[in-house]
N, C-alpha and C positions, 0 to 999 in steps of 0.2 A: 733668754733672747739670743739669737745668733749674732755673730760678728757681722757688721755691715760690710758692704762692698768697698774694699780699700784698693785704690787703683795703682798705687805705687809701692815699691819696696821700702822707701823711706817712711811712708805712712804705716806700713806693717811694722817696721821697727819701732816707730813712735808709739803705736798702740801697745805693742808687747812690753815696751819699757814702762809705760804708765801702769799697765796691769801688774807688772812684776814689782814695782816700787811706787805705789800711789803717793806715799808720803813725800816724795821728791817732785811731785807734779803740780803744775798750775793748769786749771781749766778756766778759760776766758772766752767770753762771747760778746759779740755786738748785740744791740737791742733791736732796733727797727729792721724788719725784714729777716731777722735771724731768730731772736727769741719771741718777737712779736710780728704778726702779719703786717704788711704795709697797708696804711689807711690814708684816705685823702686828708683828714684832719689829724695832724700830729698829736694833738692833745687827747685823741681818743685811742691811741695805741695802748694795748695791754698785752701781757705775756700770753702765749698760746697755752691751752689747757695742758697741765703737766709740766710746764717749763720750769717753774720754780721748784717743784718737787724733785725734778731730775737733778737740778743743781744742788739742792739740799742733800740729796742722797750721796752725791759725789763729795760734798763738803765734809762728810764724816771721815773720809779716807785720804783726801789729797791735801797738799800743803796750803793751797790757796784757790779760792773760786772768785772770779772777778767778772764784772760787766764793764765793757769798754765802749763808750758811746760819744757821739758828738753833742749830745744834749747836756745842759747843766746837770751836775751831779744830783742836786736835790730834786730837780724835775724828774730825772730818771728813777730815783728811789720812790717818788710818789706814784709814777705811772706803773712801775713794775710791782709795787706792793711788797717789796722785800722787807720793809721794816716790820711788817706784821707776820712774817714767816719765821717761826722759831728755829728752823733748821739752817738759817742763813746768818747766824750771829757773827760769823767771821768773814762775811762777804766784804769786798771792797768794790766801789763803783768809781771808775775813772771817767769823769765827765769832761766835756769840752776837749775831747781827744787827749786827755791826760793833764790838761791845765788845772783841773780840780781832782781831788780825791775825797770820797766819802767813805768812812770806815764804820761798818756796822757795830763794831766793838765799842766805839765811843759816841757814835751818832754825829760826829763833827766832820766838817768839810775844811780841807786845807787847799789853798789856791795860790797860783803864781799871779803876778800882776797882769792886768789887761792893758795892752798898748793903746796909746791915744788915737791911733788910726781907726779903731773900731767906732769911736764916738763920731768921728768925722764922716765915716762911711754911713753910719746910721742917719745922719742928717741929709746926705746926698742921694740915698737910694730912692726915696719917693719921686724926686725930680727925674731921675734916670728912667724909672718905670713910666712916668707920665710922658716923657719924650719919646719913648719906644712904643707908645700907644697901648701899654699894658699896665694901667694903674691898678688893676684888680689882682695882679700877681701877689701871692701871699708871702709876706716877709716874716720869718720866724726869728725873733730876737732872742739869742741865747746868751746875751750879756757880754760874752767875750768873743762872739762871732755872730754873723748875720747870714741866714740862709734864705734865698729867694726861691720859692717853689712855684713851678708852672703846672703842676699836676691838675689843678682845678680849672685851668683856662680852657677855652674851646679848642685851641690848637696847642697842646702842651709842648710838642716837639718843636714846632715853629717858634713858639715863644722862647723856649730854651735857647735855640740858635740865635734869635734876635738879641737876646740879652747878654750873650756870652762876651761879645766884644766890649760893650760899654762897661760891664762889670769887671772885666779884666783890666781895663784902663783905670777904673776906680781903685782896684786892688793895688795897682802899681803906684798910683798917686798917694795912697794912704799907707804904703809899706806893709800891706797885707798880702795874702796869697789867695787866689781863687781856686777852689777845689770843686770840680764838677762831680755830680752824682747822678742818681736816677731821677731825672726831671727836677733837679735842684742844683743851684749854683751857690756855693758858700764862700763867704769872705772870712778868713780866719787869720790869726797871727802866724807869722813865719816860725818855723821850728816847732810847730805843734802838729802832731799827727799820731795815729794809733801805733805806728812803729816805734816812735820815741816812747810813748806811754808803756808799751810792752817791754821795751828794753829796761826801763826803770823798774818795772814790776819784777822782771826776772832777776835783776841784780839785787833788789831789796829782799827777795825771798830766797835767793840761792837755789832756785829750782833747777832740776836736771832734765826735766821734760815738760812739754806743754801741748795741750790741745786748744786750738783757737778756731772759733766759728764766726763767719761773716758772710755778707751778701753783696756788698756794693763796692764801688771804686775806692771809697775811703778805707776799706779793709785791706787793700793791696799793700799799703805801707806796713801793716801788721804782718802780712804774709812774707814780705821781703825781709823784714827784721828777723823773723823766725828762720828764714832760709839762711841768713848770715850766721845765726847762732848754730844752725846745723853744721856749718863748716868747722866749727870749733868743738863739735861732739855732742851737741844737745839733740835729744830725740824729740820729735814733734809730729803732730797730726794736724793737717790743715783741712778744715771742713768748710765747704761753701754751699750756700743755698742758691737756687735759681730765681729767687724772689725778684731781684732787680735786673736779671739778665746780664750781669757783668761778665762778659766773655773772658777777659783776661784773668779775673779771679777764679772763675770756674776751671779754666785751663791749668791753673797753678795748684789746684786743690788735690788732696789725697782722697777725700771723700766728697761726693756731690749728692745733695738731696734736693727735693723740689721746693720745700717750704719749711717754716719753723716747726711744723709737726715732725718732719723728718729729722730735724736737729734733736728734738726730744727723744726720738727713737734711737739715735746714735748715742746720746748721753746715757740713756737707760741701758743700752747694750754694754757700754763701758762700765757702768757701775755693777751690772750683773757679772761681768767678767772679773772685776776686782773681788766681788764677794765670793766667787767660785774658785779663786786661785788657791 
């Protein structure tokens, strides 16, 4: 398979570094919209065909393969089906934006403490939705964060805009942070994001290079963390999908694909290049 279109010199350098020394590389990907197509019901998300196989093939050569997601780690492992894939025995899943870590080698989850503001927000959100005239907005309870989805409502964008201010006020009152996404508003603990999760992963593995794939505004923190590591000599490839239409993420990427199938194509091309070196 040919090398994908890499739009930047830094991306070319990152690709070449991973191919030349895969044992020093981390391959990490978001789940929803990146490894899995976006769906109206989050519980129905599944990896795109070939996604896990592409990760497993890379896992034979690279230092670490990881899935980084806002979902609880155990929920992500169930939806992805990674526990049943023999080629992913060394995978880690960083759930709740890194608040949790599931390790395939042990099957165990380690977790930081959940701040009390999450429980308070959980109690108040139904009243906020009722007051906004949007009682049918779907609330995804991730245990350590709460995501309010407007995708299923008759006017998803209008509902998103109507809820942004009251949920921002709730976040401030409960010492949480409101993180907007693609028709979703998530209240999560401060100091928890994919950038922090990736920094910890890179430090713990001692990796010298990384490819990270994402699709939404929540992945911007990961891109920015990697860009900071580039300043100190790390080689990297930033891969974005157009799944969520996150313009800032797409503009910052070295490689842009349309959807999760495109992500699989890129990962497969990378493993082909490693095998051919």
